C-alpha positions in Angstrom: 22.4 5.2 4.1 23.8 1.8 2.3 27.4 3.1 2.2 30.2 3.2 4.1 33.3 5.4 5.3 36.5 3.7 5.3 39.1 4.6 7.7 42.9 3.9 7.5 43.0 1.2 9.7 40.4 -0.8 7.1 37.5 -0.6 9.4 34.2 0.7 8.0 31.7 3.0 9.3 28.4 3.4 7.6 28.2 6.9 5.6 29.1 8.1 2.4 31.2 6.3 0.2 34.2 4.1 0.4 37.8 4.8 0.8 37.1 8.6 2.7 40.9 8.0 4.1 40.1 9.7 7.4 43.4 9.4 9.8 41.5 8.0 12.7 42.3 4.9 14.6 38.3 3.5 14.4 38.1 3.9 18.3 37.7 7.4 18.6 34.5 9.0 19.6 31.8 10.3 17.3 32.5 13.8 18.3 36.0 13.5 17.6 35.4 12.2 14.1 32.7 15.3 13.2 35.5 17.7 14.1 38.0 15.9 11.8 35.4 15.8 9.1 34.6 19.6 9.8 38.2 20.3 9.2 38.2 18.6 6.3 38.1 19.9 2.4 37.4 16.2 0.8 34.1 15.9 -0.5 33.1 12.5 0.7 33.9 14.1 4.5 31.5 17.0 3.8 28.6 15.1 2.4 28.9 13.1 5.2 28.3 15.3 7.5 25.6 17.1 5.9 23.7 13.6 4.8 23.7 12.7 8.3 23.2 15.9 10.0 20.2 15.1 12.4 22.0 11.4 13.1 25.5 13.4 14.0 23.4 15.4 16.2 21.9 12.3 18.1 25.3 10.7 18.7 26.7 14.0 20.0 24.5 15.2 21.8 22.6 18.7 21.9 25.0 20.9 23.6 28.1 19.6 20.8 25.6 20.2 18.0 25.0 23.5 19.2 28.7 24.2 19.6 30.2 22.5 16.2 27.2 21.8 13.7 25.0 24.8 14.2 27.4 27.5 13.4 29.0 25.5 10.2 25.0 25.7 8.3 25.9 28.7 6.9 28.9 27.5 5.7 27.6 24.5 4.2 24.9 26.4 2.5 27.6 28.5 0.8 29.5 25.6 -0.4 30.8 25.9 -4.2 29.6 22.6 -4.8 26.1 21.8 -5.5 25.6 18.1 -4.0 26.3 19.9 -0.6 23.9 22.4 -1.0 21.0 19.9 -2.4 21.7 17.6 0.4 21.7 20.5 3.1 18.4 21.5 1.8 17.0 17.8 1.8 18.1 17.3 5.7 17.4 20.6 7.3 13.9 19.2 8.1 15.1 16.5 10.0 17.5 18.3 11.7 15.3 20.9 12.9 12.8 18.3 13.9 15.7 16.7 16.1 16.3 20.8 17.4 12.3 20.9 18.1 12.2 18.3 20.6 15.2 20.2 22.8 14.8 22.5 25.2 15.8 25.9 23.7 15.9 24.0 20.6 13.0 25.9 18.5 14.7 29.0 19.2 17.6 27.5 17.4 15.6 26.8 14.6 14.4 30.4 14.3 18.1 31.8 14.5 20.5 29.1 12.6 17.8 27.1 10.2 15.5 29.3 8.5 18.4 32.1 7.5 20.1 28.9 5.9 16.8 27.8 4.1 15.9 31.3 3.2 19.7 31.5 1.5 19.1 28.2 -0.1 15.1 29.2 -1.5 17.2 31.8 -3.8 20.3 29.4 -5.0 21.5 29.8 -8.3 21.4 26.5 -9.0 17.8 24.4 -10.2 18.6 21.3 -8.1 19.1 23.1 -4.9 16.1 25.1 -5.5 14.0 22.2 -6.4 15.1 20.1 -3.3 14.5 22.9 -0.9 11.0 23.9 -2.2 10.2 20.3 -1.6 11.6 20.7 2.3 9.6 23.9 2.9 6.3 22.1 3.7 8.1 20.0 6.2 10.0 23.1 7.9 6.8 25.0 8.0 5.1 22.4 10.1 7.7 22.7 12.9 6.9 26.3 13.4 4.5 28.3 15.6 1.4 30.0 14.3 2.9 33.1 16.2 5.9 32.7 14.0 4.7 32.4 10.5 4.4 36.5 10.3 7.9 37.1 11.1 9.6 33.9 10.2 8.0 32.0 7.5 6.1 34.5 5.6 8.9 36.8 4.6 10.9 33.6 3.0 7.7 33.2 0.6 7.0 36.7 0.0 10.6 37.5 -1.0 10.3 34.8 -4.0 7.0 36.3 -4.8 7.8 40.0 -5.0 11.3 39.1 -6.4 11.2 40.6 -10.2 14.5 39.9 -11.2 13.7 36.2 -11.4 11.0 34.5 -12.8 11.9 31.4 -11.5 11.4 32.7 -7.5 7.8 34.0 -8.4 6.8 30.5 -10.0 8.3 28.8 -6.7 6.4 31.3 -4.6 3.0 30.6 -6.3 3.7 26.8 -5.4 4.4 27.5 -2.1 1.6 29.8 -1.2 -0.5 26.8 -2.4 1.4 24.1 -0.2 1.3 26.3 3.0 -2.5 27.4 2.6 -3.7 23.9 4.8 -0.8 24.4 7.2 -1.1 28.3 8.2 -4.9 28.1 8.0 -7.7 30.0 6.5 -7.3 33.3 8.0 -3.6 33.5 6.9 -4.6 32.5 3.6 -7.1 35.4 3.2 -4.8 38.0 4.7 -1.4 36.7 3.5 -1.7 34.1 0.6 -4.5 35.8 -1.6 -2.9 39.4 -2.0 0.1 37.1 -3.1 -1.8 35.0 -5.4 -3.7 38.1 -6.8 -0.1 40.0 -7.6 1.3 36.9 -9.4 -1.8 36.0 -11.3 -1.3 39.5 -13.5 2.3 38.6 -13.9 4.0 39.4 -17.7 5.4 36.4 -17.5 3.1 33.4 -18.7 4.9 30.8 -16.7 4.2 32.4 -13.5 0.3 32.8 -14.5 0.6 29.3 -15.1 2.2 28.4 -11.9 -0.8 30.5 -10.2 -3.5 28.8 -12.3 -2.1 25.1 -11.7 -2.0 25.9 -7.5 -5.5 27.0 -6.2 -6.7 23.9 -4.8 -5.6 24.1 -1.6 -6.3 27.9 -1.4 -9.8 27.5 -2.5 -10.7 25.2 0.4 -9.0 27.3 2.9 -11.0 30.0 1.4 -14.4 28.7 1.9 -17.6 29.1 -0.4 -18.1 32.9 0.1 -14.5 33.9 0.0 -13.4 31.9 -2.9 -16.7 33.1 -5.0 -15.9 36.5 -3.8 -11.8 36.7 -4.2 -10.3 33.9 -6.1 -12.6 33.1 -8.4 -12.8 36.4 -10.3 -8.8 35.8 -10.9 -9.5 32.3 -12.1 -11.8 33.3 -14.8 -9.6 36.1 -15.7 -6.7 33.2 -16.0 -9.3 31.0 -17.8 -9.1 33.5 -20.9 -5.7 33.9 -20.9 -3.8 34.1 -24.6 -1.3 31.2 -23.8 -3.0 28.0 -24.0 -0.6 26.7 -21.3 -2.3 29.0 -19.0 -6.1 27.8 -19.9 -5.0 24.1 -19.7 -3.9 25.1 -16.1 -7.3 26.5 -15.3 -8.9 23.4 -16.8 -7.0 21.3 -14.4 -8.1 23.3 -11.7 -11.9 23.5 -12.6 -13.0 21.0 -10.4 -11.2 22.2 -7.1 -12.9 26.0 -7.9 -16.2 24.6 -8.7 -16.3 22.4 -5.3 -15.3 25.6 -3.3 -17.7 28.3 -5.2 -21.8 29.2 -4.8 -24.1 27.0 -6.9 -24.9 30.1 -9.2 -21.4 30.9 -9.9 -20.9 27.2 -10.6 -23.5 27.5 -13.2 -23.4 31.2 -14.5 -19.6 31.7 -14.9 -17.7 28.0 -14.7 -20.5 26.7 -17.3 -19.9 29.3 -20.0 -16.0 29.0 -19.1 -16.2 25.3 -19.9 -18.3 25.8 -23.1 -15.5 27.8 -24.4 -12.6 25.4 -23.3 -14.7 22.5 -25.2 -14.0 24.1 -28.7 -10.9 25.7 -27.8 -7.8 26.1 -30.4 -5.9 24.1 -28.7 -6.2 20.2 -28.4 -4.4 20.2 -25.0 -7.3 22.7 -23.5 -9.6 20.7 -24.9 -8.3 17.2 -23.8 -8.3 18.8 -19.8 -11.4 20.0 -20.6 -13.0 16.4 -21.3 -10.8 14.9 -18.4 -12.3 17.0 -15.9 -15.7 16.8 -17.5 -17.2 13.8 -15.1 -15.6 15.5 -11.8 -16.9 18.4 -12.7 -20.5 17.2 -13.1 -19.7 15.6 -9.6 -19.8 19.0 -8.0 -23.2 19.9 -8.7 -24.3 17.2 -6.5 -23.2 19.1 -3.2 -26.3 21.4 -3.6 -28.7 19.3 -5.0 -28.8 21.2 -8.5 -29.7 20.2 -11.9 -26.8 19.2 -14.1 -27.1 21.0 -17.3 -28.0 19.2 -20.2 -25.0 20.6 -22.2 -22.7 19.1 -19.8 -24.5 15.7 -19.8 -24.4 15.5 -23.5 -21.0 16.2 -24.0 -19.7 13.8 -21.4 -21.9 11.1 -23.4 -20.1 12.3 -26.4 -17.3 11.1 -25.0 -18.1 7.7 -25.1 -17.6 7.5 -28.7 -14.1 7.2 -30.3 -14.0 8.6 -33.9 -10.2 7.6 -35.0 -10.4 10.3 -37.8 -10.9 13.0 -35.2 -8.2 14.9 -33.7 -5.5 13.6 -31.3 -6.0 12.7 -27.8 -9.8 11.4 -28.3 -9.5 7.6 -27.5 -8.2 8.8 -23.9 -12.0 10.5 -23.8 -13.6 6.9 -23.4 -11.6 5.9 -20.6 -12.3 9.5 -18.8 -15.9 8.6 -19.6 -15.6 5.0 -18.1 -14.0 5.9 -15.1 -16.4 8.6 -14.1 -20.0 7.1 -15.1 -20.7 5.9 -11.4 -20.0 9.4 -10.1 -22.0 11.0 -12.7 -25.3 8.5 -12.4 -25.2 9.2 -8.8 -25.1 13.1 -9.6 -27.8 13.0 -11.9 -30.0 10.4 -10.3 -31.1 7.2 -10.9 -34.4 8.6 -12.3 -32.2 9.9 -15.1 -30.7 6.2 -16.0 -32.6 6.3 -19.4 -30.2 9.2 -20.2 -27.2 7.4 -19.6 -28.4 3.9 -20.5 -27.0 4.1 -24.0 -23.7 5.4 -22.9 -23.6 2.5 -20.3 -24.0 -0.4 -23.1 -21.5 2.0 -25.4 -18.5 1.8 -22.9 -19.3 -2.0 -21.9 -18.6 -3.4 -25.3 -16.2 -0.9 -26.2 -13.3 -2.5 -28.3 -10.6 -1.6 -25.7 -10.0 -4.0 -23.2 -8.9 -1.0 -20.4 -12.3 1.1 -21.0 -14.3 -2.6 -20.0 -12.0 -3.3 -17.1 -12.6 0.4 -15.8 -16.3 -0.3 -15.9 -16.2 -3.9 -14.6 -14.5 -2.6 -11.3 -17.4 -0.1 -10.9 -20.3 -2.5 -11.9 -21.3 -3.0 -8.6 -21.6 0.8 -7.5 -23.8 1.2 -10.5 -26.2 -1.7 -9.3 -26.5 -0.2 -5.8 -27.8 3.2 -7.4 -30.0 1.6 -10.0 -31.6 -0.7 -7.2 -32.6 -4.4 -7.8 -35.4 -4.5 -10.5 -33.2 -2.1 -13.0 -29.9 -4.1 -12.5 -31.8 -7.5 -13.2 -33.3 -6.3 -16.2 -30.8 -4.3 -17.5 -27.4 -4.8 -15.6 -27.0 -8.4 -15.7 -26.3 -8.9 -19.5 -23.2 -6.8 -18.5 -22.3 -8.6 -15.7 -22.5 -11.9 -17.3 -20.4 -10.6 -20.2 -17.3 -9.1 -18.2 -17.6 -12.6 -16.5 -16.5 -14.1 -19.7 -14.0 -11.4 -20.8 -10.3 -10.9 -20.8 -8.8 -12.0 -17.2 -8.2 -8.4 -16.5 -11.9 -7.5 -17.5 -13.0 -10.4 -15.4 -10.8 -9.6 -12.1 -13.2 -6.5 -11.9 -16.8 -8.2 -11.2 -14.8 -11.1 -9.4 -13.4 -8.6 -6.9 -17.1 -7.1 -6.1 -18.9 -10.3 -6.8 -20.6 -10.6 -3.4 -21.7 -6.8 -3.8 -23.2 -7.3 -6.9 -25.2 -10.2 -5.7 -26.5 -8.3 -2.7 -28.5 -6.0 -5.3 -30.1 -9.0 -6.7 -33.3 -11.1 -5.4 -32.5 -14.3 -3.6 -33.5 -16.5 -6.8 -31.1 -14.4 -8.8 -28.3 -14.8 -6.6 -28.7 -18.8 -6.8 -28.4 -18.7 -10.4 -24.8 -17.1 -10.2 -23.4 -19.9 -7.9 -22.2 -22.0 -11.2 -19.7 -19.0 -11.5 -18.3 -20.4 -8.0 -17.6 -24.0 -9.4 -16.4 -22.5 -12.7 -13.6 -20.7 -10.8 -13.1 -23.9 -8.4 -12.0 -26.1 -11.1 -10.7 -23.8 -14.0 -6.9 -23.9 -14.6 -4.8 -21.3 -13.7 -7.7 -19.3 -11.7 -5.7 -19.2 -8.0 -6.2 -15.4 -8.0 -9.8 -15.5 -8.9 -10.4 -18.4 -6.1 -8.4 -15.8 -3.8 -10.7 -13.0 -4.5 -14.3 -15.1 -4.0 -12.4 -16.7 -1.0 -12.1 -13.1 0.6 -16.0 -12.8 0.4 -17.5 -15.5 1.5 -18.4 -14.1 5.0 -20.5 -11.6 3.2 -22.5 -14.3 1.1 -23.2 -15.9 3.8 -25.3 -13.2 5.2 -27.3 -12.9 2.3 -28.4 -16.5 1.9 -30.7 -19.1 3.9 -29.1 -21.9 6.2 -30.0 -24.7 3.2 -28.2 -22.8 0.3 -25.1 -22.1 2.7 -25.1 -25.8 3.5 -25.5 -26.8 -0.2 -23.4 -24.1 -1.9 -20.8 -22.4 0.6 -19.7 -25.0 2.7 -18.2 -27.5 0.2 -16.6 -24.5 -1.5 -15.0 -23.4 2.2 -13.8 -27.0 2.3 -12.2 -27.0 -0.8 -10.5 -23.9 -0.6 -8.9 -24.9 2.9 -7.6 -27.5 0.9 -6.2 -25.1 -1.8 -2.8 -25.9 -2.9 -1.8 -22.0 -2.8 -1.3 -20.9 0.7 -2.9 -17.7 0.3 -5.8 -18.9 -1.0 -6.3 -21.3 2.4 -5.8 -18.6 4.5 -8.5 -16.1 2.8 -11.7 -18.0 3.8 -10.6 -17.7 7.5 -12.4 -14.6 8.1 -15.4 -15.7 6.7 -16.2 -18.9 8.8 -18.0 -17.4 11.6 -20.5 -15.9 9.5 -21.2 -19.4 7.9 -21.1 -21.0 11.1 -23.7 -18.4 12.2 -25.9 -18.9 9.1 -25.9 -22.9 9.9 -27.5 -22.2 13.1 -31.1 -22.9 11.8 -30.0 -26.5 10.6 -28.1 -27.9 14.0 -27.0 -30.7 12.3 -25.1 -29.4 9.6 -23.5 -27.1 11.6 -21.9 -29.7 14.1 -20.8 -31.5 10.7 -19.2 -27.6 9.7 -17.4 -27.6 12.8 -16.3 -31.3 12.9 -14.9 -31.1 9.5 -12.7 -28.0 10.6 -11.9 -29.8 13.9 -10.3 -33.0 11.8 -7.9 -30.5 10.2 -5.6 -31.0 13.1 -5.5 -34.8 13.0 -4.4 -34.6 9.0 -1.2 -36.4 8.4 -0.1 -33.1 5.9 1.3 -30.8 8.0 -0.2 -27.5 6.0 -3.6 -28.9 7.0 -2.7 -29.0 10.9 -0.9 -25.2 10.2 -4.4 -24.1 8.7 -6.3 -25.7 11.6 -4.2 -23.5 14.0 -5.4 -20.3 12.1 -9.0 -21.6 12.1 -8.6 -21.4 16.0 -7.9 -17.9 15.7 -10.6 -17.0 13.4 -13.5 -18.5 15.5 -12.2 -17.2 19.0 -14.9 -15.4 20.5 -17.5 -16.2 17.5 -18.7 -19.5 19.2 -20.0 -20.6 22.2 -17.4 -21.4 25.1 -17.8 -25.0 25.6 -18.7 -25.3 21.7 -15.4 -23.5 20.8 -13.5 -25.5 23.6 -14.5 -29.2 22.4 -14.1 -28.4 18.6 -10.7 -26.0 18.8 -9.4 -25.3 21.9 -8.7 -28.9 23.5 -7.0 -30.0 19.8 -5.0 -26.7 19.7 -3.3 -27.4 23.1 -2.5 -31.2 21.6 -0.4 -29.6 18.7 1.8 -28.2 21.2 3.5 -31.5 21.2 3.5 -31.7 17.1 6.6 -32.7 15.5 7.0 -30.0 13.3 8.2 -26.6 14.3 6.3 -24.9 11.8 3.3 -26.3 13.6 4.6 -25.3 17.2 5.4 -22.2 16.8 1.8 -21.3 15.0 0.5 -22.5 18.0 2.3 -20.6 20.0 1.7 -17.2 18.3 -2.2 -18.3 18.4 -2.2 -19.3 22.2 -0.5 -15.8 23.2 -3.1 -13.9 21.4 -5.8 -16.1 22.7 -4.8 -15.3 25.9 -5.0 -12.0 26.0 -9.0 -12.2 25.4 -11.0 -11.9 28.7 -12.6 -15.2 28.5 -9.3 -17.3 28.3 -7.1 -14.9 31.0 -7.8 -17.1 34.0 -7.1 -20.7 32.1 -3.8 -21.7 33.5 -3.6 -24.2 30.4 -2.3 -21.2 28.6 0.6 -20.3 30.6 1.9 -24.0 30.8 1.6 -24.5 27.0 3.6 -21.4 26.5 6.1 -22.5 29.3 6.5 -25.6 27.5 7.3 -24.1 24.0 9.4 -21.4 25.5 11.7 -24.3 26.2 11.4 -25.9 22.7 14.4 -27.0 21.1 13.9 -25.4 18.1 14.9 -21.5 18.2 12.0 -19.8 15.8 9.4 -21.6 18.3 11.2 -20.5 21.7 11.4 -16.8 19.9 7.7 -16.8 18.8 6.5 -18.1 22.2 8.3 -15.2 24.1 11.3 -17.1 25.4 15.0 -16.2 24.9 16.4 -18.0 22.0 19.6 -20.1 22.6 22.9 -18.6 22.3 24.2 -18.8 18.6 27.3 -21.3 17.9 30.5 -20.7 19.3 33.6 -19.7 17.3 35.5 -22.5 16.2 34.2 -26.1 16.0 31.0 -24.9 16.0 31.5 -23.0 12.8 33.1 -25.9 10.8 30.2 -28.0 11.1 27.4 -25.6 8.9 30.6 -25.2 6.5 30.6 -28.8 6.3 27.3 -29.3 5.7 27.1 -26.4 3.3 29.9 -28.2 1.4 27.9 -31.9 1.5 24.9 -31.2 1.3 23.1 -30.9 -2.0 20.9 -27.9 -2.2 18.6 -29.4 -4.8 18.0 -32.3 -2.9 14.6 -31.7 -0.7 15.3 -34.9 1.3 18.3 -32.8 3.0 15.6 -30.7 4.9 14.5 -33.4 7.2 17.0 -32.7 10.0 15.7 -30.0 12.8 17.7 -28.2 15.0 19.3 -29.1 18.4 19.2 -32.7 17.4 15.6 -33.2 17.0 14.9 -35.9 15.0 13.1 -36.8 11.7 9.3 -36.6 11.8 7.3 -39.8 12.5 6.2 -40.5 8.7 2.7 -41.7 10.1 1.9 -38.4 11.4 3.6 -36.0 9.0 3.3 -35.8 5.2 6.1 -33.7 3.4 4.1 -33.5 0.4 5.8 -33.0 -2.9 8.2 -30.5 -3.8 6.7 -28.8 -6.3 5.7 -24.9 -5.9 1.9 -24.4 -4.8 1.9 -21.8 -7.7 2.1 -24.3 -10.1 -1.2 -23.5 -12.1 -1.0 -22.3 -15.6 -0.6 -18.7 -14.8 0.8 -18.8 -11.5 5.0 -18.0 -11.4 7.2 -21.3 -10.6 10.4 -21.2 -9.0 12.3 -22.0 -11.7 11.2 -18.6 -13.5 12.3 -16.2 -11.0 14.4 -15.3 -8.3 13.2 -14.6 -4.6 13.6 -11.0 -5.2 11.8 -11.0 -8.4 9.2 -13.0 -6.9 8.5 -10.8 -3.5 8.3 -7.9 -6.7 5.4 -9.7 -8.3 3.8 -10.3 -4.9 3.9 -6.7 -3.9 3.0 -5.3 -7.6 0.1 -7.6 -7.8 -1.5 -7.0 -4.6 -1.7 -10.9 -4.4 0.8 -13.3 -2.1 2.0 -16.6 -3.3 1.7 -18.0 0.2 3.7 -19.1 3.3 4.6 -22.2 2.3 4.4 -21.6 -1.3 8.1 -21.8 -2.9 8.2 -18.5 -4.7 12.2 -18.4 -3.7 14.4 -20.1 -5.6 14.8 -23.8 -4.0 18.5 -23.2 -4.3 18.8 -20.0 -3.0 16.4 -21.0 0.1 18.7 -24.1 1.2 21.9 -21.9 1.0 20.6 -19.6 3.3 19.4 -22.0 5.4 22.8 -23.7 5.4 24.6 -20.5 6.0 22.3 -20.0 9.4 21.8 -23.1 10.8 24.4 -25.8 8.9 21.8 -28.5 8.9 20.1 -28.0 5.3 17.3 -26.5 6.6 14.8 -25.0 3.7 12.8 -21.6 4.2 9.9 -21.6 2.0 8.1 -18.8 3.9 7.1 -15.8 1.9 5.5 -14.5 5.4 8.9 -14.8 7.1 7.4 -16.8 10.1 6.6 -19.9 9.3 9.5 -22.3 7.8 8.2 -26.1 7.5 11.6 -26.8 8.8 11.9 -30.7 8.6 9.1 -31.4 6.1 7.9 -29.9 3.5 9.1 -26.3 3.2 7.9 -25.8 -0.8 4.2 -26.7 -0.7 2.2 -28.6 -3.6 -0.2 -30.9 -3.8 -0.7 -32.8 -0.6 -1.0 -36.3 0.0 2.8 -37.8 -0.1 4.1 -39.4 2.6 7.6 -38.6 3.8 8.7 -42.0 2.8 7.6 -41.4 -0.9 9.4 -38.5 -1.0 12.6 -40.1 0.7 12.3 -42.7 -2.1 12.5 -40.1 -5.0 
């Protein structure tokens, strides 16, 4: 709940809305408030009680809940205000869950909750019934199997056998399917199936349609023989229904039924029915039929059956879109592309020649969404066909997709290593040029991110010389990338690269030395990435090797001038200290103890210490206000101050970098184009982070927030919410600037 309850004295309580007008003092107990609201006729009071039912129960305790809340549930279920009944239906499972954890609470569920739930199931309001329908499976999970017969089944049976209300029977068909996995196979056969058969013969087509749409869970619970003998006859009957909506619902359920019947019935009963649907007078039935065709073909693989030629020919026909034909055909191509790997897997690679022309038609389709779908599954097709056929007949499509629109290109880049793994060693090497193109292409940070995540896999199927010549330079370039998320991505592959270089001892030492040199760099971003390198390689190297190249330098960063670095070190040290090889090393405890006494609040927190107390009221409060009033939020040099009187970093040790966003490439979002919330939303939708110091938040907003919190103008450009870069370079961009250069600007 985000709204509040208002009291007469002006105090507020989190609840259901403003201005409830309760005549309490704000000092009364939670129980007093509940009792007062129970006497009230004000809508918001009642809504608060119902919406916070489980929370109120926790606050007042089990005994008071039984005394005061349980008896009024029936009253709320009869309330003439729909919103009260609707909310009650939503909250009953949570309330029942609370009761189930108390001694004697389960009996209260049977005595009070289920009768109220039954009343709401047959409520006159569609909105109430819809909410209660969604809550029934949650409530059923709380019941004991021995109570299904007397307490759960009667609820559904009453709906299924109610001849006066069509909606009740529709709801029953849905509930029978939803409850099937919960009540188990024996109960499905004994209780669910008889009711489904009755509803399947209902006079109202909406009831029959609901039955046809809700057979998947029932079929899986009945098993192969049970589904074939007892459910398939009903399905075949509904599949020939006079109402096209019922037939379409059957087409939607075809795959679930096919996966649960005997192979002979799949071929002799379902294929003829599918043949009739293909020529159905309703375009909606035809469309649903073709949408299910690929998955339907895939069900033939369970018993090693051969796919009927009729089905395969119909599938291949989907790849050809004729705009002059009936509505919906344009979607057939998308269905065809999406299901291509499954169909190829089912028919087998030896029948590739039957599907080859379809594949080429899809890969050159004018709709980019079709090509995109195929690009994301190209690696699966390559695995099925093997090295020889892939090199002879798939590489042309692979190269075509690499030059396609970015949406299509991303598909093959996402699975780049898996495609190369299928190829011969010599063919693989030909595609290193792709890495170089991605590295230098403008606006390609997302592609760099995708490739960097696969470096560990790439290192496993190349020889040491190739890894040294091609992958190592690419790794170093990625670790110096202007985008933080890209810099972090290759960390997981470092151990595989180090292992691949074992046959070349000198080159391996050079690789590790270059990684070690990151901790001496003036740019704080490089020292920051070094701490993460230390964590990534822990346990992957010989102990003395790890000590010399990474652990000893890591301890020196405890004294780094930048709080950002120090609390990253704290996190790494705490995690490393849990490893068996380091548990007896006293240096870890000493370093963490020093960080716990650090002058920066965040460092102390990440080191596991107690943060310093917040500033007292009075004069201390005026300081941040004065800072906020006098500091220009757009002035990046204002971020040089650090907490607890820490002096500015030594320019000889630290490089601020410039204040440009690290997503400043052509297609990357910039801080002046979106707010922090928009940037966060975009990051979530795209599935790609903008980096820990990337500056996706609006610069002014970050500095204002920092000034409010600490009053010292510290910016916070940390998307991860953990590394603020306080004191220098909050918004990360191309490195190489010095503090003096930024100050001069």
